[in-house]
C-alpha positions in Angstrom: -12.2 -28.6 -27.0 -15.9 -27.8 -26.3 -18.1 -26.1 -28.9 -18.4 -22.9 -26.7 -16.1 -21.3 -24.1 -16.7 -18.7 -21.5 -14.8 -15.6 -20.5 -15.8 -13.5 -17.5 -14.4 -10.1 -16.5 -14.8 -9.2 -12.8 -14.5 -5.5 -12.3 -14.0 -5.3 -8.6 -16.2 -2.7 -6.9 -17.7 -1.6 -10.2 -21.2 -0.8 -8.9 -21.8 2.8 -7.7 -24.5 5.3 -6.8 -25.6 8.5 -8.5 -22.9 11.2 -8.0 -23.8 14.9 -8.0 -20.6 16.0 -9.7 -21.4 13.6 -12.6 -24.9 15.1 -13.0 -26.5 12.2 -11.1 -24.8 9.5 -13.1 -22.6 6.7 -11.8 -19.0 6.3 -13.1 -20.0 3.4 -15.3 -22.8 5.6 -16.8 -20.4 8.6 -17.3 -17.6 6.5 -18.9 -17.2 6.0 -22.7 -17.9 2.2 -23.1 -18.5 1.3 -26.7 -17.1 -2.2 -26.4 -19.1 -3.1 -23.2 -22.2 -1.6 -24.9 -21.6 -3.9 -27.9 -21.5 -7.0 -25.7 -24.4 -5.9 -23.5 -26.6 -5.4 -26.6 -25.9 -9.1 -27.6 -27.1 -10.6 -24.3 -28.9 -10.4 -21.0 -28.2 -7.6 -18.5 -29.2 -6.6 -15.0 -28.2 -5.4 -11.6 -27.3 -8.5 -9.7 -27.1 -9.0 -5.9 -23.8 -10.6 -5.1 -25.3 -12.4 -2.1 -28.7 -11.1 -0.8 -30.4 -7.8 -1.4 -29.0 -5.0 0.8 -26.2 -7.1 2.3 -22.6 -5.7 1.7 -20.0 -8.4 1.1 -16.3 -8.5 1.2 -14.0 -9.3 -1.7 -13.6 -12.8 -0.3 -17.3 -13.7 -0.1 -18.1 -11.9 -3.3 -15.5 -14.0 -5.2 -16.5 -17.3 -3.6 -20.1 -16.6 -4.9 -18.8 -15.6 -8.4 -16.9 -18.9 -8.5 -20.0 -20.9 -7.6 -19.1 -21.7 -4.0 -21.6 -21.2 -1.1 -19.9 -19.1 1.6 -22.5 -20.2 4.1 -21.0 -23.7 3.8 -17.4 -23.3 2.9 -16.3 -19.8 4.1 -13.4 -20.3 6.5 -12.9 -16.6 7.3 -10.8 -14.0 5.4 -7.7 -15.0 7.3 -7.4 -18.5 5.9 -8.1 -17.2 2.4 -5.3 -14.7 2.8 -3.0 -17.5 4.0 -4.0 -19.6 1.0 -3.3 -16.7 -1.3 0.2 -16.3 0.2 1.0 -20.0 -0.4 0.8 -21.1 3.2 -0.4 -24.7 3.6 -2.5 -24.5 6.7 -2.3 -27.4 9.1 -5.0 -28.7 11.4 -5.2 -26.4 14.4 -3.8 -23.3 12.7 -5.6 -20.0 12.8 -5.0 -17.2 10.3 -5.6 -13.5 10.1 -6.0 -10.9 7.4 -3.3 -8.3 8.2 -2.6 -4.7 7.1 0.8 -3.0 7.4 -0.2 0.2 9.1 1.2 3.4 10.7 0.7 4.0 14.5 2.1 6.7 16.8 3.9 6.2 20.1 0.5 5.8 21.9 -0.6 3.1 19.4 -3.1 5.4 17.8 -3.6 4.3 14.2 -2.6 7.2 11.8 -2.9 5.2 8.5 -4.5 1.8 8.2 -2.5 1.1 5.1 0.8 2.8 5.7 0.3 5.1 2.7 -0.7 2.0 0.7 2.8 0.7 0.9 3.7 -1.4 -2.1 7.5 -1.8 -1.9 9.7 -4.0 0.3 6.8 -5.5 2.3 8.6 -8.8 2.0 11.4 -7.5 4.2 9.0 -6.3 6.8 7.1 -9.6 6.8 10.4 -11.5 7.2 11.1 -9.5 10.4 8.1 -11.1 11.9 8.0 -14.5 10.1 9.2 -17.4 12.3 8.9 -15.6 15.6 7.5 -17.6 18.6 5.0 -16.4 21.2 4.5 -18.8 24.1 5.4 -21.8 22.1 3.2 -20.7 19.1 4.9 -20.2 15.8 4.0 -17.0 13.8 4.1 -17.1 10.0 4.0 -13.7 8.1 3.7 -13.7 4.3 3.4 -10.5 2.2 0.4 -10.1 -0.2 -0.6 -7.3 -2.5 0.4 -3.8 -1.4 -0.1 -3.3 2.3 -1.7 -6.7 2.9 0.0 -9.5 4.8 -1.2 -13.0 5.9 -0.5 -13.9 9.5 -0.8 -17.5 10.7 -0.5 -18.8 14.3 0.6 -22.4 14.5 0.5 -24.2 17.9 -1.7 -26.1 20.3 -5.0 -24.9 21.8 -5.6 -22.0 19.4 -9.1 -20.6 18.9 -10.4 -18.3 16.1 -12.9 -16.7 18.5 -11.0 -13.5 19.1 -11.7 -9.9 18.3 -9.7 -7.9 15.8 -6.9 -5.4 16.7 -7.8 -3.3 13.6 -10.1 -0.5 14.9 -11.5 0.0 11.4 -10.6 3.7 10.9 -7.7 6.0 11.3 -7.5 8.3 14.3 -8.6 5.5 16.7 -6.4 3.6 19.1 -5.3 0.1 18.1 -7.8 -2.3 19.6 -6.9 -4.7 22.3 -7.7 -8.3 21.3 -10.4 -9.9 23.5 -11.7 -13.5 23.6 -15.2 -14.1 22.4 -15.4 -17.2 24.7 -13.5 -18.7 27.6 -11.6 -21.1 25.4 -10.1 -18.2 23.4 -8.5 -16.4 26.3 -5.0 -17.7 25.7 -5.2 -16.9 21.9 -6.3 -13.4 22.7 -3.2 -13.0 24.9 -1.0 -14.3 22.1 -2.5 -11.8 19.7 -1.8 -8.9 22.1 1.7 -10.3 22.4 1.9 -10.1 18.6 1.1 -6.4 18.7 4.1 -5.9 21.1 6.3 -8.0 18.8 5.4 -5.9 15.8 6.2 -2.7 17.7 9.6 -4.1 18.7 10.6 -5.4 15.3 9.1 -2.9 12.9 9.5 0.5 14.6 13.2 0.9 13.8 13.3 -1.5 10.8 15.6 -0.2 8.0 12.7 -0.1 5.6 10.8 2.2 8.0 13.9 4.4 8.7 14.2 4.9 4.9 10.4 5.7 4.6 10.6 8.3 7.4 13.6 9.9 5.8 11.7 10.1 2.5 8.7 11.6 4.2 6.6 8.5 3.9 4.5 6.9 6.7 6.3 4.0 8.3 4.7 0.5 8.3 5.4 0.0 12.0 2.4 -2.2 12.9 0.3 -5.0 11.6 -3.5 -4.7 12.2 -5.3 -8.0 12.4 -8.9 -9.0 11.6 -10.8 -11.8 9.9 -9.5 -14.7 12.1 -10.5 -18.1 10.9 -9.7 -21.8 10.5 -9.6 -23.6 7.2 -12.2 -26.2 6.1 -12.9 -28.6 3.3 -13.9 -27.2 -0.1 -14.7 -29.2 -3.2 -13.4 -27.3 -6.3 -15.8 -26.4 -9.0 -13.5 -27.9 -11.5 -14.2 -31.3 -9.9 -17.9 -30.6 -9.3 -18.5 -29.9 -13.0 -15.6 -31.6 -14.7 -14.3 -28.4 -16.3 -11.0 -26.7 -16.8 -10.9 -23.1 -15.6 -8.4 -20.3 -15.5 -8.0 -17.1 -13.6 -5.9 -14.1 -14.7 -5.4 -11.6 -11.8 -2.9 -9.3 -10.1 -4.5 -9.4 -6.6 -3.1 -12.2 -4.6 -6.3 -12.6 -2.5 -8.3 -13.2 -5.7 -5.7 -15.6 -7.0 -5.9 -17.6 -3.7 -9.7 -17.8 -3.8 -9.5 -18.9 -7.4 -7.0 -21.7 -6.5 -9.4 -22.7 -3.7 -12.1 -23.1 -6.3 -9.9 -25.2 -8.5 -8.9 -22.6 -11.2 -5.5 -22.6 -12.7 -4.0 -19.1 -12.0 -2.0 -16.8 -14.2 -0.1 -13.9 -12.8 2.6 -11.4 -14.0 4.4 -8.7 -12.0 2.9 -6.2 -14.4 -0.6 -7.4 -13.3 -0.7 -5.2 -10.2 -3.6 -5.1 -7.8 -3.7 -1.3 -8.0 -5.3 1.4 -10.1 -2.3 1.3 -12.6 -2.0 -2.2 -14.0 -1.2 -3.8 -17.3 -4.8 -4.4 -18.3 -3.9 -5.0 -22.0 -1.5 -7.7 -20.8 -4.2 -9.2 -18.7 -6.5 -9.3 -21.7 -3.8 -10.9 -23.8 -3.3 -13.6 -21.2 -7.1 -14.2 -21.0 -7.2 -14.6 -24.8 -4.3 -17.0 -24.6 -6.2 -19.1 -22.0 -9.2 -19.3 -24.3 -6.9 -20.4 -27.1 -5.4 -23.0 -24.8 -8.8 -24.6 -24.5 -10.0 -23.6 -21.0 -13.7 -24.0 -20.6 -14.1 -20.9 -18.5 -11.6 -18.1 -18.2 -11.9 -15.4 -15.5 -10.0 -12.1 -15.6 -10.0 -9.8 -12.5 -9.4 -6.0 -12.4 -9.0 -4.4 -8.9 -8.9 -0.8 -9.9 -12.6 0.3 -9.7 -12.8 -0.9 -6.0 -9.7 1.2 -5.0 -11.1 4.3 -6.7 -14.4 3.8 -4.8 -12.6 3.5 -1.5 -10.6 6.6 -2.3 -13.8 8.5 -3.2 -12.3 9.3 -6.7 -15.0 9.1 -9.4 -12.8 10.6 -12.1 -10.2 7.9 -11.6 -12.9 5.2 -11.5 -14.1 6.5 -14.9 -10.6 6.2 -16.2 -10.2 2.6 -15.0 -13.6 1.7 -16.4 -12.6 3.0 -19.8 -9.4 1.0 -19.7 -11.6 -2.1 -18.9 -13.7 -1.2 -21.9 -10.5 -1.3 -24.0 -10.0 -4.9 -22.7 -13.4 -5.8 -24.0 -12.3 -4.3 -27.3 -9.4 -6.8 -27.3 -11.9 -9.6 -26.7 -14.2 -8.3 -29.4 -11.5 -8.3 -32.1 -9.3 -11.2 -31.0 -11.8 -13.9 -30.1 -14.2 -15.9 -32.2 -17.4 -14.4 -30.8 -19.5 -17.1 -32.5 -18.3 -19.6 -30.0 -17.8 -17.3 -26.9 -20.0 -16.5 -23.9 -18.5 -13.2 -22.7 -19.7 -11.8 -19.4 -19.1 -8.9 -17.0 -19.9 -8.7 -13.2 -18.5 -7.4 -10.0 -17.9 -8.9 -6.5 -19.7 -5.9 -4.9 -20.4 -2.2 -5.3 -18.0 0.4 -3.9 -19.8 3.8 -4.2 -17.4 6.7 -4.3 -19.6 8.8 -2.1 -19.6 6.1 0.6 -16.0 5.1 0.3 -16.7 1.5 1.2 -18.6 -1.6 0.1 -22.4 -1.3 -0.1 -25.3 -3.7 -0.5 -26.2 -2.3 -3.9 -26.6 -4.8 -6.8 -23.8 -4.9 -9.4 -24.0 -4.3 -13.2 -23.8 -7.6 -15.0 -24.2 -9.0 -18.5 -24.0 -12.4 -20.1 -23.4 -12.1 -23.9 -23.1 -14.5 -26.7 -24.7 -16.0 -29.9 -27.0 -18.3 -27.9 -28.0 -15.8 -25.3 -31.5 -14.2 -25.3 -31.3 -10.5 -25.8 -32.8 -7.8 -23.6 -32.7 -5.1 -26.1 -30.5 -2.9 -23.8 -28.0 -0.8 -25.9 -25.6 0.5 -23.2 -24.1 -0.5 -19.9 -25.1 1.3 -16.7 -26.9 0.8 -13.4 -30.0 2.8 -14.7 -30.2 1.1 -18.1 -29.8 -2.4 -16.5 -32.8 -2.0 -14.3 -34.9 -3.2 -17.2 -32.7 -6.2 -17.8 -33.7 -9.9 -17.3 -30.9 -10.5 -14.9 -32.0 -7.9 -12.3 -32.7 -9.3 -8.9 -30.7 -12.5 -9.4 -27.7 -13.4 -7.4 -24.0 -14.1 -8.2 -24.7 -17.8 -7.8 -27.5 -17.6 -10.4 -25.1 -15.9 -12.8 -22.5 -18.6 -12.4 -25.2 -21.2 -13.2 -26.4 -19.2 -16.2 -22.9 -19.1 -17.7 -22.3 -22.8 -17.2 -25.7 -23.5 -18.8 -24.8 -21.4 -21.8 -21.7 -23.5 -22.1 -23.8 -26.7 -21.9 -21.9 -27.6 -18.7 -24.7 -27.5 -16.1 -26.0 -31.0 -15.2 -29.7 -31.6 -15.7 -32.0 -32.1 -12.6 -34.3 -35.1 -13.0 -34.7 -37.6 -15.8 
């Protein structure tokens, strides 16, 4: 076992902007965070750019960067990452999409892009599509967290250069898939055939009949976006000869972690929603540290969902639950040999309801870390920190350097 070990908590979508109803504070600044304040005071802090200043990133790119991978070199598109998360072994020539179970009306106008955030029996809906064929092309459909579903097309002559069918907002008609180049014309036709297939197999599915009877929106369509083809990725565990763990409930994050070479730990109680067994996640993270992992990452999805829902009070609640996790780390770990860090994959401001290009609150804390003298967490306080203006890739390297795991350049 190495002399020091690292633990990183990723608070998905943590960053925010000043909110009038919170007297100009962000949810992080308005929350009670004595444990995060404790760790911040023992280290370096700052507002960190996940990628580059002012550029919003998705969960996929944000986590690749946190895990030390360069998305400009290895990013295969969100679709293949979702397929990987769902346990699909993609074959050469496959293309994959990120899918949402959604609600559409008879004219294919999108009423709800997430079918009321459906979280039950999505496996049955995916099974109704899985294994279908379209013009000799096999369709694979595998459920992910809540409304998400991975869709893979397997056949000859497929191209990822097609437009999405997801219009991006409720109230708009479902988009017709169009080829982005001549070679993708057949693939676009297959995607439009997939839309018709979903309509046929999901509209009167027993799950949707029951949802309608219960007054819930039916999941009668799958919206597609993020088409891509997989590529080669060298895991960070091989690059740096380290053993790493990831504790998460969100299947997409678990898939990205596996792509980076991390061993993954999941429990049904570790949901990807705003109500999750965060204490259980913290216990599992502590167990990974005690098992000797060099670097343990624990992911919490809740802040991002609250930001998308425009709900600052719920975001404050989730942040305070995250602070309780840091309380567990504070009391259950030997802090004299721990580098404990906090970051986010992106900001999700409640007033915007979507990802923004704002930097994310971050600290790296431990007995060997230089201290900024900042006494509390928050976007405003962190402006004075030494990490401000850095990128997620920089934070990855700083953590590994604190663990004496970063190779030296030069003689």
